[in-house]
VEXLUM-289346 format. One record per residue (C-alpha): z, y, x; residue number from 1. Coordinates in nm, 2 decimals. Last residue first. Example, Ala and Ser with C-alpha at 12.3 -4.5 7.8 and 13.67 -1.06 7.14 Angstrom:
2
R      zz      yy      xx    i
R    0.71   -0.11    1.37    2
R    0.78   -0.45    1.23    1
***
This chain:
444
R      zz      yy      xx    i
R   -0.10    0.16    2.52  444
R   -0.07    0.46    2.75  443
R   -0.41    0.51    2.92  442
R   -0.45    0.38    3.27  441
R   -0.83    0.40    3.27  440
R   -0.85    0.17    2.96  439
R   -1.07   -0.08    3.16  438
R   -0.83   -0.05    3.46  437
R   -0.54   -0.10    3.21  436
R   -0.69   -0.42    3.07  435
R   -0.75   -0.55    3.42  434
R   -0.38   -0.48    3.51  433
R   -0.26   -0.65    3.20  432
R   -0.47   -0.96    3.26  431
R   -0.34   -0.99    3.61  430
R    0.02   -0.94    3.51  429
R    0.00   -1.22    3.25  428
R   -0.18   -1.46    3.48  427
R    0.06   -1.40    3.76  426
R    0.36   -1.45    3.53  425
R    0.20   -1.76    3.37  424
R    0.14   -1.91    3.72  423
R    0.49   -1.84    3.85  422
R    0.64   -2.15    3.70  421
R    0.86   -2.24    3.40  420
R    0.75   -1.94    3.20  419
R    0.72   -2.04    2.84  418
R    1.07   -2.19    2.85  417
R    1.19   -1.87    3.00  416
R    1.07   -1.68    2.69  415
R    1.23   -1.94    2.46  414
R    1.56   -1.92    2.64  413
R    1.57   -1.54    2.62  412
R    1.50   -1.56    2.25  411
R    1.78   -1.82    2.20  410
R    2.03   -1.62    2.41  409
R    1.95   -1.30    2.21  408
R    1.99   -1.47    1.88  407
R    2.33   -1.62    1.98  406
R    2.44   -1.28    2.10  405
R    2.33   -1.12    1.77  404
R    2.53   -1.37    1.58  403
R    2.83   -1.33    1.81  402
R    2.85   -0.95    1.75  401
R    2.72   -0.66    1.96  400
R    2.96   -0.36    1.95  399
R    2.99   -0.36    2.33  398
R    2.64   -0.22    2.34  397
R    2.42   -0.45    2.55  396
R    2.43   -0.49    2.93  395
R    2.20   -0.76    3.04  394
R    2.03   -0.71    3.38  393
R    1.74   -0.92    3.50  392
R    1.75   -0.97    3.88  391
R    1.42   -1.02    4.06  390
R    1.35   -0.64    4.03  389
R    1.62   -0.55    4.27  388
R    1.66   -0.18    4.32  387
R    1.62   -0.09    3.95  386
R    1.80   -0.39    3.83  385
R    1.55   -0.57    3.59  384
R    1.53   -0.45    3.23  383
R    1.64   -0.54    2.88  382
R    1.50   -0.48    2.53  381
R    1.45   -0.77    2.29  380
R    1.19   -0.77    2.01  379
R    0.97   -1.06    2.12  378
R    0.72   -0.82    2.29  377
R    1.02   -0.67    2.48  376
R    1.11   -1.02    2.60  375
R    0.76   -1.07    2.75  374
R    0.79   -0.73    2.91  373
R    1.13   -0.82    3.06  372
R    0.97   -1.14    3.20  371
R    0.70   -0.93    3.35  370
R    0.95   -0.69    3.52  369
R    1.16   -0.98    3.65  368
R    0.87   -1.17    3.80  367
R    0.70   -0.87    3.97  366
R    0.87   -0.86    4.31  365
R    0.92   -1.23    4.35  364
R    0.57   -1.29    4.24  363
R    0.43   -1.07    4.51  362
R    0.64   -1.24    4.79  361
R    0.54   -1.58    4.67  360
R    0.16   -1.53    4.66  359
R    0.02   -1.89    4.63  358
R    0.31   -1.96    4.40  357
R    0.64   -2.14    4.38  356
R    0.89   -1.86    4.35  355
R    1.07   -1.73    4.65  354
R    1.38   -1.52    4.58  353
R    1.47   -1.73    4.28  352
R    1.55   -1.52    3.97  351
R    1.90   -1.39    3.91  350
R    1.99   -1.36    3.54  349
R    2.27   -1.10    3.56  348
R    2.53   -1.02    3.30  347
R    2.74   -0.72    3.22  346
R    2.91   -0.77    2.88  345
R    3.23   -0.89    3.04  344
R    3.18   -1.01    3.39  343
R    2.86   -1.18    3.48  342
R    2.66   -1.45    3.66  341
R    2.35   -1.66    3.60  340
R    2.20   -1.80    3.92  339
R    1.88   -1.92    4.08  338
R    1.65   -1.92    3.77  337
R    1.28   -1.99    3.82  336
R    1.29   -2.37    3.80  335
R    1.52   -2.38    3.49  334
R    1.79   -2.63    3.56  333
R    2.04   -2.47    3.32  332
R    1.88   -2.18    3.13  331
R    2.03   -2.25    2.79  330
R    2.37   -2.37    2.92  329
R    2.41   -2.08    3.16  328
R    2.28   -1.84    2.89  327
R    2.54   -1.97    2.64  326
R    2.83   -1.96    2.89  325
R    2.74   -1.60    2.98  324
R    2.71   -1.50    2.62  323
R    3.05   -1.65    2.53  322
R    3.22   -1.49    2.83  321
R    3.06   -1.16    2.74  320
R    3.18   -1.19    2.38  319
R    3.54   -1.24    2.49  318
R    3.55   -0.97    2.77  317
R    3.33   -0.72    2.58  316
R    3.54   -0.78    2.27  315
R    3.85   -0.70    2.47  314
R    3.70   -0.38    2.60  313
R    3.57   -0.30    2.25  312
R    3.91   -0.33    2.08  311
R    3.77   -0.14    1.78  310
R    4.05    0.12    1.78  309
R    4.06    0.16    2.16  308
R    3.68    0.19    2.22  307
R    3.66    0.42    1.91  306
R    3.94    0.64    2.04  305
R    3.78    0.67    2.38  304
R    3.45    0.76    2.22  303
R    3.63    1.02    2.01  302
R    3.77    1.19    2.32  301
R    3.43    1.17    2.49  300
R    3.25    1.33    2.20  299
R    3.51    1.60    2.17  298
R    3.49    1.68    2.54  297
R    3.11    1.69    2.53  296
R    3.10    1.93    2.24  295
R    3.38    2.15    2.37  294
R    3.23    2.20    2.71  293
R    3.42    2.02    3.00  292
R    3.15    2.12    3.26  291
R    2.87    2.32    3.09  290
R    2.88    2.62    3.32  289
R    2.98    2.44    3.63  288
R    3.30    2.36    3.81  287
R    3.48    2.30    4.14  286
R    3.55    2.57    4.40  285
R    3.72    2.79    4.13  284
R    4.09    2.72    4.21  283
R    4.03    2.76    4.58  282
R    4.19    3.10    4.66  281
R    4.46    3.02    4.40  280
R    4.57    2.73    4.62  279
R    4.56    2.39    4.45  278
R    4.19    2.30    4.48  277
R    4.16    2.02    4.75  276
R    4.52    1.95    4.84  275
R    4.64    2.00    4.49  274
R    4.37    1.78    4.34  273
R    4.45    1.51    4.59  272
R    4.82    1.52    4.52  271
R    4.78    1.53    4.14  270
R    4.57    1.22    4.16  269
R    4.20    1.20    4.08  268
R    3.95    1.17    3.80  267
R    3.59    1.27    3.85  266
R    3.44    1.33    3.51  265
R    3.12    1.29    3.32  264
R    2.98    1.40    2.98  263
R    2.62    1.44    2.85  262
R    2.68    1.42    2.48  261
R    2.51    1.15    2.26  260
R    2.54    0.82    2.45  259
R    2.91    0.80    2.35  258
R    2.99    1.08    2.60  257
R    3.19    0.85    2.83  256
R    2.91    0.59    2.82  255
R    2.71    0.76    3.10  254
R    2.99    0.91    3.32  253
R    3.30    0.82    3.51  252
R    3.40    0.85    3.88  251
R    3.75    0.75    3.98  250
R    3.93    0.91    4.28  249
R    4.23    0.79    4.47  248
R    4.16    0.44    4.36  247
R    4.40    0.19    4.19  246
R    4.46   -0.18    4.24  245
R    4.51   -0.48    4.02  244
R    4.15   -0.60    4.06  243
R    4.12   -0.63    3.68  242
R    4.22   -0.27    3.65  241
R    3.95   -0.16    3.89  240
R    3.68   -0.25    3.62  239
R    3.80    0.02    3.38  238
R    3.87   -0.03    3.01  237
R    3.88   -0.40    3.07  236
R    3.62   -0.66    2.99  235
R    3.35   -0.54    3.23  234
R    3.19   -0.27    3.01  233
R    3.51   -0.13    2.86  232
R    3.48    0.24    2.94  231
R    3.38    0.20    3.30  230
R    3.13   -0.03    3.47  229
R    2.83    0.21    3.45  228
R    2.97    0.53    3.59  227
R    3.25    0.34    3.75  226
R    3.20    0.48    4.10  225
R    3.53    0.40    4.28  224
R    3.66    0.65    4.53  223
R    3.91    0.57    4.81  222
R    4.05    0.85    5.02  221
R    4.08    0.79    5.39  220
R    4.41    0.82    5.58  219
R    4.35    0.51    5.80  218
R    4.61    0.28    5.66  217
R    4.57    0.40    5.30  216
R    4.20    0.35    5.31  215
R    4.25    0.00    5.46  214
R    4.50   -0.10    5.19  213
R    4.27    0.01    4.91  212
R    3.97   -0.15    5.07  211
R    4.18   -0.47    5.10  210
R    4.25   -0.46    4.72  209
R    3.89   -0.40    4.65  208
R    3.79   -0.69    4.87  207
R    4.04   -0.92    4.71  206
R    3.90   -0.83    4.36  205
R    3.56   -0.97    4.48  204
R    3.29   -0.70    4.45  203
R    3.03   -0.81    4.20  202
R    2.66   -0.78    4.30  201
R    2.45   -0.70    3.99  200
R    2.12   -0.66    4.19  199
R    2.15   -0.32    4.37  198
R    2.12   -0.13    4.04  197
R    2.44   -0.29    3.92  196
R    2.64   -0.28    4.24  195
R    2.96   -0.39    4.07  194
R    3.30   -0.24    4.17  193
R    3.09    0.05    4.31  192
R    3.21    0.20    4.64  191
R    3.29    0.53    4.80  190
R    3.51    0.55    5.11  189
R    3.60    0.90    5.17  188
R    3.72    1.16    5.43  187
R    3.63    0.94    5.72  186
R    3.76    1.06    6.07  185
R    4.03    0.80    6.13  184
R    3.83    0.62    6.40  183
R    3.93    0.30    6.23  182
R    3.75    0.36    5.90  181
R    3.41    0.22    5.99  180
R    3.56   -0.07    6.18  179
R    3.78   -0.15    5.89  178
R    3.48   -0.15    5.65  177
R    3.29   -0.38    5.87  176
R    3.58   -0.63    5.88  175
R    3.63   -0.61    5.50  174
R    3.26   -0.68    5.41  173
R    3.23   -0.63    5.03  172
R    2.90   -0.45    5.07  171
R    2.78   -0.41    5.42  170
R    2.86   -0.07    5.57  169
R    2.67    0.26    5.52  168
R    2.74    0.59    5.70  167
R    2.72    0.95    5.56  166
R    2.79    1.21    5.82  165
R    2.50    1.44    5.74  164
R    2.39    1.52    5.38  163
R    2.02    1.44    5.36  162
R    1.74    1.51    5.61  161
R    1.55    1.38    5.42  160
R    1.42    1.44    5.07  159
R    1.10    1.23    5.06  158
R    1.29    0.94    5.24  157
R    1.59    0.89    5.01  156
R    1.43    0.72    4.71  155
R    1.22    0.48    4.91  154
R    1.50    0.41    5.15  153
R    1.73    0.30    4.87  152
R    2.09    0.30    4.99  151
R    2.27    0.57    4.81  150
R    2.54    0.79    4.97  149
R    2.30    1.07    5.07  148
R    2.12    1.03    4.74  147
R    2.44    1.14    4.57  146
R    2.45    1.45    4.78  145
R    2.09    1.54    4.71  144
R    2.09    1.45    4.34  143
R    1.95    1.11    4.26  142
R    2.24    0.90    4.17  141
R    2.51    0.67    4.31  140
R    2.32    0.35    4.40  139
R    2.46    0.13    4.67  138
R    2.28   -0.17    4.83  137
R    2.45   -0.11    5.17  136
R    2.78    0.05    5.10  135
R    2.94    0.39    5.14  134
R    3.14    0.57    5.41  133
R    3.17    0.95    5.40  132
R    3.24    1.17    5.71  131
R    3.37    1.53    5.66  130
R    3.74    1.54    5.73  129
R    3.98    1.82    5.62  128
R    4.15    1.56    5.39  127
R    4.17    1.74    5.06  126
R    3.85    1.95    5.09  125
R    3.64    1.66    5.21  124
R    3.78    1.43    4.95  123
R    3.73    1.68    4.67  122
R    3.37    1.76    4.77  121
R    3.28    1.39    4.79  120
R    3.44    1.32    4.46  119
R    3.26    1.61    4.30  118
R    2.93    1.48    4.44  117
R    2.99    1.16    4.26  116
R    3.07    1.35    3.94  115
R    2.74    1.54    3.97  114
R    2.56    1.20    4.00  113
R    2.74    1.07    3.70  112
R    2.64    1.37    3.49  111
R    2.79    1.67    3.31  110
R    3.10    1.74    3.51  109
R    3.48    1.77    3.46  108
R    3.73    1.74    3.74  107
R    4.02    1.56    3.57  106
R    4.38    1.52    3.70  105
R    4.63    1.25    3.62  104
R    4.50    0.95    3.81  103
R    4.85    0.83    3.89  102
R    4.78    0.47    3.83  101
R    4.72    0.52    3.46  100
R    4.35    0.53    3.35   99
R    4.40    0.55    2.98   98
R    4.69    0.80    2.98   97
R    4.51    1.03    3.23   96
R    4.19    1.01    3.02   95
R    4.38    1.10    2.71   94
R    4.53    1.41    2.87   93
R    4.20    1.52    3.02   92
R    4.04    1.49    2.68   91
R    4.31    1.70    2.51   90
R    4.28    1.97    2.77   89
R    3.90    1.97    2.76   88
R    3.91    2.03    2.38   87
R    4.18    2.29    2.40   86
R    3.97    2.49    2.66   85
R    4.18    2.69    2.90   84
R    4.09    3.05    2.94   83
R    3.80    3.28    3.05   82
R    3.53    3.02    3.08   81
R    3.52    2.85    2.74   80
R    3.17    2.72    2.67   79
R    3.17    2.56    2.32   78
R    3.39    2.82    2.15   77
R    3.42    2.61    1.84   76
R    3.25    2.67    1.51   75
R    3.47    2.42    1.32   74
R    3.16    2.30    1.13   73
R    3.02    2.20    1.47   72
R    3.32    1.98    1.53   71
R    3.30    1.82    1.19   70
R    2.94    1.71    1.26   69
R    3.05    1.59    1.60   68
R    3.33    1.38    1.44   67
R    3.10    1.23    1.18   66
R    2.84    1.13    1.44   65
R    3.12    0.97    1.65   64
R    3.26    0.78    1.36   63
R    2.91    0.67    1.26   62
R    2.82    0.53    1.60   61
R    2.49    0.68    1.69   60
R    2.38    0.40    1.92   59
R    2.65    0.15    2.01   58
R    3.00    0.21    2.14   57
R    2.89    0.12    2.50   56
R    2.57    0.33    2.46   55
R    2.54    0.46    2.82   54
R    2.51    0.12    3.00   53
R    2.16    0.16    3.12   52
R    2.06    0.32    2.79   51
R    2.22    0.03    2.60   50
R    2.01   -0.24    2.79   49
R    2.04   -0.54    2.56   48
R    1.89   -0.35    2.26   47
R    1.77   -0.58    1.99   46
R    1.44   -0.43    1.88   45
R    1.29   -0.33    1.54   44
R    0.92   -0.24    1.49   43
R    0.85    0.06    1.27   42
R    0.53    0.16    1.44   41
R    0.71    0.47    1.60   40
R    0.96    0.24    1.77   39
R    1.29    0.12    1.64   38
R    1.63    0.06    1.82   37
R    1.91   -0.18    1.75   36
R    2.26   -0.24    1.87   35
R    2.43    0.02    1.65   34
R    2.16    0.26    1.53   33
R    1.85    0.39    1.71   32
R    1.54    0.58    1.62   31
R    1.21    0.70    1.78   30
R    1.10    0.46    2.06   29
R    0.74    0.52    2.17   28
R    0.54    0.22    2.28   27
R    0.31    0.13    2.56   26
R    0.55   -0.07    2.77   25
R    0.28   -0.30    2.91   24
R    0.34   -0.26    3.28   23
R    0.02   -0.06    3.33   22
R    0.10    0.17    3.03   21
R    0.45    0.23    3.14   20
R    0.32    0.31    3.49   19
R    0.08    0.57    3.35   18
R    0.36    0.73    3.15   17
R    0.58    0.75    3.46   16
R    0.30    0.90    3.67   15
R    0.23    1.17    3.42   14
R    0.59    1.30    3.42   13
R    0.69    1.61    3.21   12
R    0.42    1.84    3.08   11
R    0.09    1.65    3.05   10
R    0.24    1.30    3.06    9
R    0.51    1.39    2.80    8
R    0.25    1.56    2.58    7
R    0.02    1.26    2.59    6
R    0.30    1.01    2.54    5
R    0.42    1.20    2.23    4
R    0.07    1.24    2.09    3
R    0.00    0.87    2.14    2
R   -0.24    0.75    2.40    1
***
């Protein structure tokens, strides 16, 4: 076990390190630039995961690094609590201009989960209602309130009882949503335009438009969680723009801080902000020590400028379409592949639910993870969806170029060529488990 892994296991999360060893991820990553990362052995990898969509502008973008160096030289007041922060003010103005649709107000946070909770709070305060409607298959984070509107029973169970009054409806089911909203007691309908962790399930634009109309009809606020789909990922700056509708609340995080600064925000309309926090007796009911700090605000503002100047949303649209077409052609007819779908640089390779094997349920669970390991060993980083291991997710930095896309498609194709049945997957996983039993679970 490396010194880093040993210290991490001893003082942070021993089970995580052990699992990495069992699955074959026994390496420590130490450096990143653009679309590549390196481990402590000097091996280079093409990153098709981008920190789960956090590094949309690439790792350590030189413009962002230079801006943050200059910011520190300015000796800013990083935590400004007794007056308005010029950095937060400039960022909020830029966000309002970018989002349009009346989303003029920013409730700053430091993480996507915190921003989800800010949306719940704002909706309850603005409407005077308490119930929240979310979707089966949803993932909104791991804090207590965010877990209350997430679907994973495994993640929810140890912390129950969770926030009361949170009810799930089937994803993209218009009739079920109307039944849930009809009693007129729901403060909020919270939905992801793409359920990434739930298996890269794309909400049809017609559903989002209908959800907008239903929320308006029944007096419920509509919140879109674009923590992963925002900032250019799906081929437009925000996914909702392609559906030609607008939410009452927009949740952003991850890539907003350029993968360097923890930055998140819940954007909303002036009407909702006024109803929730307008009176002076309520002005301080949202906030935290680090929310809107100068470092995060400057990082987010420069990230938005980079996305605009380098046309990264448009590049995501065009390069994503090329990558999707390339993968569909390369994997056409593969016995393990049920579907290849995507939008922008967010692509899913959906493995068949039942693979031909003596143990079909077991192989369905492990296939995605072991294919991801095979790709890692060929120098490509990607992962299955966290709540659907049979779906491989591809979400590289939006700075990836056509040459790197072609290389990625070819490597993925070769790995799939070597695994045209479940037998290699079972053999590979079996050998790895035996090796780890012998090694007593050590990180390798």
